[in-house]
C-alpha positions in Angstrom: -46.8 64.4 -17.2 -43.8 62.2 -18.0 -40.5 63.7 -19.2 -41.3 62.2 -22.6 -44.7 63.9 -22.7 -43.1 67.2 -22.0 -40.5 66.6 -24.7 -43.3 65.7 -27.2 -45.2 68.9 -26.3 -42.1 70.9 -27.0 -41.5 69.0 -30.2 -45.1 69.8 -31.4 -44.6 73.4 -30.6 -41.3 73.5 -32.6 -43.0 71.7 -35.5 -45.8 74.2 -35.5 -43.2 76.9 -35.9 -41.5 75.1 -38.8 -38.4 74.2 -36.7 -38.3 70.6 -37.8 -34.7 70.0 -36.7 -35.4 71.1 -33.2 -38.6 69.0 -33.2 -36.7 65.9 -34.4 -34.1 66.3 -31.6 -36.8 66.6 -29.0 -38.8 63.7 -30.4 -35.6 61.6 -30.5 -35.1 62.3 -26.8 -38.6 61.2 -26.1 -38.1 58.0 -28.0 -34.9 57.3 -26.1 -36.7 57.8 -22.8 -39.8 55.8 -23.7 -39.1 53.5 -26.7 -42.6 52.0 -26.4 -44.3 55.3 -26.7 -46.0 55.1 -30.1 -46.7 58.8 -30.3 -43.0 59.6 -29.8 -42.2 57.6 -33.0 -45.1 59.3 -34.9 -43.9 62.8 -33.8 -40.4 61.9 -34.9 -41.8 60.8 -38.3 -43.6 64.2 -38.7 -40.3 66.0 -37.7 -38.2 64.1 -40.3 -40.5 64.7 -43.3 -38.7 66.5 -46.0 -35.3 65.9 -44.7 -35.2 62.1 -44.3 -38.4 60.6 -45.7 -37.1 57.1 -45.5 -36.4 57.4 -41.8 -39.7 59.2 -41.4 -41.5 56.2 -42.9 -39.6 53.8 -40.7 -40.4 55.8 -37.6 -44.1 56.0 -38.6 -44.1 52.2 -39.1 -42.6 51.7 -35.6 -45.4 53.9 -34.2 -48.0 51.9 -36.0 -46.6 48.6 -34.8 -46.8 49.9 -31.2 -50.3 51.2 -31.5 -52.0 49.7 -34.6 -55.4 51.0 -33.4 -54.4 54.7 -33.5 -54.9 56.4 -36.9 -52.2 59.1 -36.5 -49.4 56.9 -37.6 -51.2 56.0 -40.9 -51.6 59.7 -41.6 -47.9 60.5 -41.6 -46.9 57.1 -43.0 -49.0 58.0 -46.2 -47.0 61.2 -46.7 -43.6 59.6 -45.9 -44.2 56.6 -48.1 -45.1 58.8 -51.1 -42.1 61.1 -50.6 -39.9 58.0 -50.3 -41.1 56.8 -53.7 -43.4 54.0 -52.3 -46.6 55.1 -54.1 -48.6 52.0 -53.6 -47.8 51.9 -49.9 -48.7 55.6 -49.6 -52.1 54.9 -51.0 -52.5 51.8 -48.8 -51.7 53.8 -45.7 -54.1 56.6 -46.7 -56.9 54.1 -47.3 -56.2 52.5 -43.9 -56.3 56.0 -42.3 -59.9 56.5 -43.7 -60.9 53.0 -42.5 -59.8 53.8 -39.0 -61.2 57.4 -38.9 -64.1 57.5 -41.3 -65.6 60.6 -39.6 -62.5 62.7 -39.8 -62.3 65.1 -42.7 -58.5 65.0 -42.5 -58.5 61.3 -43.2 -60.5 61.7 -46.4 -58.4 64.7 -47.4 -55.2 62.7 -47.0 -56.6 59.9 -49.2 -57.7 62.5 -51.8 -54.3 64.1 -51.9 -52.5 60.8 -51.9 -54.5 59.5 -54.9 -54.0 62.8 -56.7 -50.3 62.7 -56.3 -49.6 59.0 -56.7 -52.7 57.4 -58.3 -53.5 56.9 -62.0 -56.8 58.0 -63.4 -57.5 54.7 -65.1 -56.8 52.8 -61.8 -58.5 55.1 -59.2 -61.3 56.5 -61.3 -63.4 59.0 -59.2 -62.0 57.8 -55.9 -59.9 60.9 -55.4 -62.9 63.2 -56.1 -65.1 61.2 -53.8 -62.6 61.4 -51.0 -62.2 65.1 -51.4 -65.9 65.6 -51.6 -66.4 63.6 -48.4 -63.7 65.8 -46.7 -65.6 68.9 -47.8 -69.0 67.5 -46.6 -67.5 66.8 -43.1 -65.7 70.1 -42.9 -66.8 72.6 -45.6 -65.1 75.6 -44.1 -61.6 74.0 -44.2 -59.4 75.6 -46.9 -57.2 72.5 -47.0 -60.2 70.3 -48.1 -60.9 72.6 -51.0 -57.2 72.7 -51.9 -57.3 68.9 -52.0 -60.3 69.0 -54.3 -58.4 71.3 -56.6 -55.4 69.0 -56.7 -57.7 66.1 -57.6 -59.2 68.1 -60.4 -55.8 69.2 -61.7 -53.9 65.9 -61.4 -56.5 63.2 -62.0 -59.0 64.8 -64.2 -57.0 67.5 -66.1 -59.9 69.9 -65.2 -58.1 73.2 -64.9 -61.2 75.3 -64.6 -62.6 73.4 -61.6 -59.2 73.2 -60.1 -58.8 76.9 -60.2 -62.3 77.4 -58.7 -61.4 75.0 -55.9 -58.2 76.9 -55.1 -60.0 80.2 -55.2 -62.6 78.8 -52.7 -59.8 77.7 -50.4 -58.4 81.2 -50.5 -61.8 82.7 -49.9 -61.9 80.7 -46.7 -58.3 81.3 -45.7 -56.6 84.2 -47.7 -53.2 83.3 -46.2 -53.2 79.7 -47.2 -49.8 79.4 -48.9 -50.4 76.0 -50.4 -53.6 77.1 -52.1 -51.9 80.3 -53.3 -49.1 78.4 -54.9 -51.5 76.0 -56.5 -53.6 78.8 -57.8 -50.4 80.5 -59.1 -49.7 77.4 -61.2 -53.2 77.4 -62.4 -53.3 81.0 -63.6 -49.8 80.7 -65.0 -50.9 77.7 -67.1 -53.7 79.9 -68.3 -51.3 82.5 -69.5 -51.8 85.0 -66.6 -48.1 85.3 -65.6 -48.6 88.6 -63.8 -51.2 87.3 -61.4 -49.2 84.2 -60.8 -46.1 86.3 -59.9 -48.2 88.4 -57.5 -49.6 85.3 -55.8 -46.1 83.7 -55.3 -44.6 86.9 -54.2 -47.3 87.2 -51.5 -46.3 83.7 -50.3 -42.7 84.7 -50.1 -43.5 87.9 -48.3 -45.2 85.9 -45.6 -42.4 83.3 -45.4 -39.1 84.3 -47.0 -37.7 80.8 -46.2 -40.3 79.0 -48.4 -37.9 77.3 -50.9 -40.8 75.8 -53.0 -42.3 79.3 -53.5 -38.9 80.7 -54.5 -38.4 77.9 -57.0 -41.9 78.5 -58.3 -41.2 82.2 -58.7 -38.0 81.4 -60.7 -40.0 79.1 -63.0 -42.7 81.6 -63.6 -40.2 84.4 -64.4 -38.3 82.0 -66.8 -41.6 81.1 -68.4 -42.5 84.8 -68.7 -39.2 85.7 -70.3 -39.4 82.8 -72.7 -42.9 83.9 -73.8 -41.6 87.5 -74.2 -38.7 86.3 -76.2 -40.9 84.3 -78.6 -43.2 87.4 -78.9 -40.2 89.6 -79.8 -39.0 87.0 -82.4 -42.5 86.9 -83.9 -42.7 90.7 -84.0 -39.3 90.9 -85.6 -40.3 88.3 -88.2 -43.6 90.2 -88.9 -41.6 93.5 -89.3 -39.3 91.8 -91.7 -42.2 90.7 -93.8 -43.8 94.1 -93.8 -40.5 95.8 -94.7 -40.0 93.3 -97.5 -43.5 94.0 -98.9 -42.9 97.8 -98.7 -39.6 97.5 -100.6 -41.1 95.3 -103.2 -43.7 97.9 -103.9 
């Protein structure tokens, strides 16, 4: 195996552990050693997601240019483009991913999620649902596919009931799926069940104390709970004032 190949294996291992900075450093070394290695650029793109989405997209594009027949570059390009604010490009990359890998559930899931995040119902119609459904047909026991369906229901169809059922199905398959837990927490919180939402998010943080999104979500739920409690107290105070007024009048 080439030195670049060893570096990329180490980068993938670091990425799997959530050590993106380490993965980016290793992938960068691989790019320097073999600048024509498309996978090195794609691995660098994955490593840069969340910290430098613009450069992640540029790296994915370099990987695609070097190997336009490989679908992996389109996968990460769809994510990076969306996060970089290029919504139309994100959808285009996701569609191309499906075209190149029509039998991969992951490709259809990526399209479903991309349409759910960046598409508009009047423009994409049922395409997000159809993509999520195809992902589930290809791999029905994959929690991520059911989570994607929930996101489609939530974002594109404003169907909170089926969104919740999809998230619950995802957790039935994989009880430790943090993304599905956070999405379910949003769903039950919107339905007024703040206690269950808090429990779900707290379980995510217990598994990964470094999860910034979960911590922000926890803060938002607590603030919402306190706001609801304040309004309840104000209502009860107003009601008590009316009752006291009536008693005094009689």
